[in-house]
N, C-alpha and C positions, 0 to 999 in steps of 0.2 A: 358472533362476538369472538369465538375461538379463532377464526381466521385472522381477525385483527390482532389478537394477542400473538399468534404465531408469526404474523408479518412483522410486528414490532420487535419480537425476539430475533428474527432473522436480520432485520435492519440493524439492531444493536450489535449483533455478532459481526456484521460487516464493518460497522463503525469501529469496533474494538480491533479488528484486524488492520484497519487502516492506521490506527494509532500505533499498533505494534510494529507496522512497517516503518513508520517514521522513527520510532525508538531504536529499532534494529539498525536502521541506516545511520543514525547518530552514533551508535556504539561502534559500528564498523568503520566510520570515518573519523573517529576521535584520534587525536595525535598519538596517544600511547599505543593504540592498536595499529596505527599506521607506522609504528616503529618497524614495520616490515621494510621501511625505507632504509634500514641499516643493512639490508641484504644486498650484497653486491651481485651484479649479473644482469643479464637481459634475456628476453625470450623473443626471438625473431627480430632482434635489433631494438626492442622496446624495453626500457628499464623496468625491472619488476615493480618498484613502488608506483610508477605511473600506470602500469598495466593493472595493478591491484585497484587503484582508485577508479579507473574507467570501467573495470569489470563490476565493481560494487555499484557504481553509478548506473550502469546499464541494467543490472538486476533490480535495482530500486525502481527504475522507470518501468520495467516490465511488470513488476509487482503492482505499481500504482495503476497501470493500464488494466491489469486483470481485475483490480478491485473497483475501478471507476464505473464500469457498466453495471454491475450488480447494485452498487450504491445508488446510482442514478435511477435504475429501474425500481428499486424498493422505495425511493423517495416519490416517484411517480405514482406507485400503487397507494402509498399512504395518503398522498394529497388527493387522489381520486376518491378514496374512501371518506376523506374528510369533507369533500364537496357536498353541499346540500343537494338533496334529491328534489328536482323541480318538476316531477312528473304529475303534480296536482293540477 
């Protein structure tokens, strides 16, 4: 029973991290924060505001990929523990 509680706690933490990732992404891409668009200049020929948006976007994709496997694995473990034991 302790394993199940530990597994549910672990799954809940992963779920909370995925929600936090979405919220951080929303904040980083909000128009006031993207006021970085007022910055003149470019890096390697790419305007800084465009570079900012694509860097944030890339980091959000990497974060989502990093969270997706543990979330999927924890869901598989929970569903396998919920399955009835047909060993009778």
